[in-house]
C-alpha positions as CSV (number, residue, x, y, z in Angstrom):
1,M,102.7,147.4,164.9
2,K,102.3,143.6,165.0
3,N,98.8,144.0,163.1
4,D,100.3,146.0,160.5
5,T,103.3,143.5,160.3
6,Q,100.6,140.5,159.9
7,Q,98.8,142.8,157.3
8,T,102.1,143.5,155.2
9,I,102.5,139.5,155.1
10,F,98.9,139.1,153.8
11,T,98.8,141.7,151.4
12,R,102.6,140.6,149.9
13,W,101.4,137.2,149.4
14,I,97.9,138.2,147.5
15,K,100.0,140.5,145.3
16,G,102.4,137.6,144.9
17,I,99.6,135.4,143.6
18,L,98.0,138.1,141.6
19,S,100.8,138.5,139.6
20,N,101.6,134.9,139.1
21,R,100.1,133.4,135.7
22,K,99.6,130.2,136.3
23,A,97.9,131.0,139.5
24,L,95.6,133.4,137.4
25,V,94.6,131.1,135.1
26,G,93.8,128.5,137.8
27,V,91.8,130.8,139.5
28,A,90.0,132.0,136.6
29,I,88.9,128.5,135.5
30,I,87.7,127.8,139.0
31,N,85.8,130.7,139.1
32,I,84.2,129.6,136.1
33,F,83.1,126.0,137.0
34,I,82.2,127.8,140.3
35,G,79.8,130.0,138.2
36,I,78.5,127.0,136.5
37,A,77.7,125.2,139.7
38,V,75.9,128.2,141.4
39,V,74.0,129.4,138.5
40,G,73.9,126.4,135.9
41,P,71.2,124.4,137.3
42,F,69.0,127.2,137.4
43,L,69.4,127.9,133.6
44,T,69.2,123.9,132.3
45,Q,66.6,121.5,132.3
46,D,65.9,118.8,135.0
47,P,68.8,116.7,134.7
48,N,66.5,113.4,136.0
49,A,63.8,114.2,133.2
50,F,63.3,111.8,130.1
51,L,63.9,113.4,127.1
52,G,64.2,110.6,124.4
53,S,65.9,107.5,123.7
54,P,68.7,106.2,125.6
55,L,72.0,107.0,124.4
56,S,71.4,109.1,121.9
57,P,74.4,110.8,120.3
58,P,75.0,114.7,120.7
59,S,72.7,116.6,118.3
60,L,71.7,120.1,118.1
61,E,68.6,118.9,120.7
62,N,70.6,117.7,123.1
63,L,74.2,119.3,122.8
64,F,75.7,116.3,125.1
65,G,73.2,113.5,123.8
66,T,72.1,111.5,126.3
67,N,72.7,108.7,128.7
68,G,71.2,105.2,129.2
69,Q,67.9,106.3,131.4
70,G,67.3,108.9,128.2
71,Q,68.8,112.1,130.3
72,D,70.2,115.2,128.9
73,V,74.0,114.6,129.5
74,L,74.8,118.4,129.4
75,A,72.4,119.1,132.7
76,Q,73.6,116.2,134.4
77,T,77.2,117.3,134.2
78,I,76.4,121.0,134.7
79,V,74.2,120.1,138.2
80,G,76.8,117.3,139.2
81,A,79.2,120.3,140.0
82,R,77.0,121.7,142.3
83,Q,77.6,118.8,144.9
84,T,81.2,117.1,143.7
85,L,82.7,120.7,144.2
86,L,81.1,121.9,147.2
87,V,82.3,118.2,148.6
88,G,85.4,118.8,147.6
89,F,86.5,122.8,148.8
90,S,84.3,121.7,152.3
91,V,86.0,118.5,152.5
92,G,89.5,120.6,152.0
93,I,88.6,123.2,154.3
94,L,88.0,120.9,157.2
95,V,90.9,119.1,156.7
96,V,93.4,121.9,156.8
97,L,91.3,123.3,159.6
98,I,91.7,120.0,161.7
99,G,94.9,119.2,160.8
100,S,96.2,122.9,161.8
101,I,94.9,122.9,165.2
102,I,96.0,119.8,165.8
103,G,99.5,119.7,164.4
104,A,99.8,123.6,165.5
105,T,98.8,122.4,169.0
106,A,101.8,119.8,168.9
107,G,104.3,121.7,167.7
108,Y,103.6,124.9,169.7
109,Y,103.4,123.1,173.2
110,G,106.1,120.1,172.6
111,G,106.8,118.0,175.4
112,Y,103.6,115.8,176.8
113,V,101.2,117.4,174.5
114,D,103.1,116.9,171.4
115,D,104.0,112.9,172.4
116,M,100.1,112.3,172.7
117,L,98.8,114.0,170.0
118,S,101.5,112.9,167.3
119,L,100.7,109.2,168.8
120,F,97.1,109.8,167.8
121,I,97.9,111.6,164.2
122,N,100.0,108.3,163.7
123,I,97.7,106.3,164.4
124,F,95.7,107.5,161.7
125,L,98.5,107.4,159.2
126,V,99.3,104.1,159.6
127,M,95.6,103.5,158.7
128,P,95.3,102.2,154.9
129,G,93.4,105.0,153.4
130,L,91.6,103.4,150.5
131,P,90.0,100.2,152.4
132,L,89.4,102.3,155.3
133,M,87.3,104.7,152.7
134,V,85.6,102.0,151.2
135,I,84.6,100.0,154.6
136,L,83.2,103.0,156.3
137,A,81.5,104.4,152.7
138,S,79.8,100.8,152.5
139,W,78.7,100.6,156.0
140,L,77.9,104.0,156.6
141,P,74.3,105.5,155.1
142,P,74.8,106.3,151.8
143,G,74.8,110.5,151.0
144,P,77.3,113.6,150.9
145,L,77.5,114.0,154.8
146,T,78.9,110.4,154.8
147,L,81.2,110.8,152.2
148,S,82.3,114.2,153.6
149,G,82.9,112.4,156.9
150,V,84.8,109.7,155.9
151,L,86.8,111.8,153.3
152,I,87.8,114.2,156.2
153,V,88.7,110.9,158.7
154,T,91.1,109.4,156.5
155,G,92.4,112.6,155.0
156,W,93.5,115.1,157.9
157,A,96.6,113.5,159.5
158,W,99.4,114.3,156.4
159,N,97.9,117.9,156.6
160,A,98.6,117.7,160.6
161,R,102.0,116.2,160.4
162,V,103.3,118.8,157.9
163,I,102.0,122.0,160.2
164,R,103.4,120.5,163.2
165,S,106.9,120.1,161.4
166,Q,106.8,123.9,160.4
167,M,105.2,124.9,163.6
168,M,108.1,123.5,165.3
169,T,110.5,125.4,163.0
170,L,109.0,128.5,163.3
171,R,108.6,128.1,167.4
172,K,112.1,128.8,168.0
173,R,112.4,132.1,166.1
174,D,113.6,135.3,167.8
175,F,109.9,136.9,167.5
176,V,107.9,134.2,168.7
177,Y,110.2,134.7,172.1
178,A,109.7,138.2,172.2
179,S,105.9,137.5,172.3
180,I,106.2,135.1,175.1
181,V,108.8,137.8,177.2
182,S,105.9,140.2,176.4
183,G,103.6,138.2,178.0
184,E,101.0,137.5,175.2
185,Q,98.9,134.5,175.2
186,N,99.8,131.8,173.8
187,I,96.9,131.3,171.5
188,R,97.5,134.6,170.2
189,I,101.0,133.8,169.3
190,I,99.8,130.9,167.5
191,M,96.7,133.0,165.5
192,I,98.8,136.1,164.8
193,E,102.4,135.7,165.2
194,I,102.9,132.4,163.5
195,M,100.0,130.9,161.5
196,P,100.2,134.5,158.6
197,R,103.9,133.0,158.1
198,M,102.4,129.7,157.1
199,L,100.0,130.9,155.0
200,S,101.2,129.6,151.9
201,L,101.8,126.0,153.4
202,L,98.2,126.2,154.6
203,A,96.7,127.3,150.7
204,S,98.8,124.8,149.3
205,S,97.6,121.9,151.9
206,F,93.8,123.4,151.2
207,I,94.7,122.9,147.1
208,G,96.0,119.1,147.8
209,A,93.3,118.4,150.0
210,S,90.4,119.6,147.9
211,I,92.1,117.7,144.7
212,Y,92.1,114.5,147.1
213,A,88.5,114.8,148.4
214,I,87.0,115.8,144.5
215,G,88.8,112.3,143.2
216,A,87.8,110.3,146.1
217,Q,84.5,111.4,146.1
218,V,84.1,110.7,142.4
219,G,86.1,106.9,143.1
220,L,83.7,105.9,145.9
221,E,80.6,107.1,144.2
222,F,81.7,105.1,140.9
223,L,82.1,102.1,142.8
224,G,78.3,102.3,144.0
225,L,78.9,103.7,147.3
226,G,77.6,107.1,147.2
227,D,74.0,108.1,147.0
228,V,73.5,106.9,143.0
229,S,70.2,108.8,143.5
230,T,71.5,112.1,143.2
231,V,73.7,114.0,140.4
232,T,77.1,114.2,141.1
233,W,80.1,113.7,138.8
234,G,80.8,110.7,140.4
235,T,77.1,109.1,140.1
236,N,77.3,110.0,136.0
237,L,80.6,107.6,136.2
238,Y,79.1,105.4,137.7
239,W,75.7,105.0,135.7
240,A,77.7,105.2,131.9
241,S,79.5,101.9,133.7
242,N,76.2,100.9,134.6
243,D,75.4,101.2,131.2
244,M,78.5,99.6,129.5
245,A,79.2,103.0,127.7
246,L,82.4,101.6,126.6
247,L,81.4,98.3,125.4
248,T,78.7,100.4,123.5
249,G,80.9,103.5,122.1
250,S,78.6,105.7,124.0
251,W,81.4,108.1,124.6
252,W,79.6,111.1,125.5
253,T,78.0,109.8,128.6
254,F,81.6,109.7,130.3
255,I,83.7,112.6,128.8
256,P,82.4,115.2,129.5
257,T,82.2,114.5,133.2
258,G,85.8,113.0,133.1
259,L,87.0,116.1,131.3
260,S,85.5,118.5,134.0
261,I,87.0,116.4,136.2
262,A,90.5,116.7,134.6
263,I,90.4,120.2,134.2
264,V,89.3,121.3,137.6
265,S,92.5,119.2,139.1
266,F,94.8,120.9,136.5
267,A,93.3,124.6,137.5
268,L,94.0,123.7,140.7
269,T,97.5,122.3,140.2
270,L,97.9,125.6,138.4
271,I,97.1,127.5,141.6
272,N,99.9,125.4,143.6
273,F,102.1,125.7,141.4
274,G,101.9,129.8,141.5
275,I,101.8,129.5,145.3
276,D,105.3,127.8,145.3
277,E,106.7,130.1,143.0
278,V,105.7,133.1,145.1
279,S,106.5,131.8,148.0
280,N,109.5,129.4,147.6
281,P,112.8,131.5,148.3
282,R,114.8,129.4,145.9
283,L,112.2,130.1,143.0
284,I,111.7,133.8,144.0
285,S,115.8,134.2,144.0
286,E,116.3,132.4,140.5
287,R,113.7,135.1,139.0
288,I,114.9,138.1,140.6
289,W,118.4,136.9,139.4
290,K,117.5,136.3,135.8
291,K,115.7,139.7,135.6
292,E,118.6,141.8,137.2
293,I,120.9,139.9,134.8
294,S,118.3,140.2,131.7
295,N,118.3,144.0,132.8
296,S,121.9,144.6,133.1
297,F,122.5,142.8,129.6
298,L,119.8,144.8,127.7
299,A,120.9,148.2,129.3
300,N,124.3,147.8,127.8
301,G,122.5,146.8,124.7
302,I,123.7,143.0,124.6
303,T,121.0,140.6,124.2
304,P,121.2,137.6,126.9
305,V,121.6,134.1,125.8
306,M,120.4,131.5,128.6
307,V,122.6,128.2,127.6
308,K,120.7,125.3,129.3
309,K,123.4,122.4,130.3
């Protein structure tokens, strides 16, 4: 019976997402970029190959032109998507996972456990994130693992605090007390009874953490704190800056990368809006109310007029 309940919650949530236009558009865009990141590097030429004169404008031979090293900008944009998206989504998953474990444990058990874990969370919350990222990234060996570790260390605490608050609210519900009285283990109550009801919060946290990770990774690499020998969206902007693309008017060296970052962030934001519209009770009530009012007017042959005050 309980498994059927959890399946119903998950199924209803998925159906709501699939029926939301904003979420569908966002998912479609993200899937396109994931497909480019997975398949694109096998279809394009070597991004490190020297193809011609540096800073050549877009042409039929090189659709996006060449950078300051004479390398194809289109190939670098496509290949750079793989590591950038991999780091971004991996950090998003791990940030939510770590935040969920610590936050859910603190919120469910309370008492001494909550005091100790809340102190641990607050220590990371009061640390200045940007200076800490710069210091760790400059001190540790450059590479994607270093960037991932730095972003996870500086990003998990906010998710832990939010999940802890939600867990403390759900912990007082009747279905949790019923599970405790029936003798179920605490880990089962947390994973099977409570966490499925936080699915929207977890999904929104993942999207927010992914946007943060992609932006922070690109920012650190733009400052030269990543491995500049690899091809990522951040290193593309780093080399464009070193080649003084703005001063020379070589817009094609940074516009494709910057536009790709903006489109991915926009798509993730659309998905987040869709999740909010599906899971927010106030928005659901407004949508149902407007639909019922509209159907009632149309059934009586009256065209509804919405007056905005």
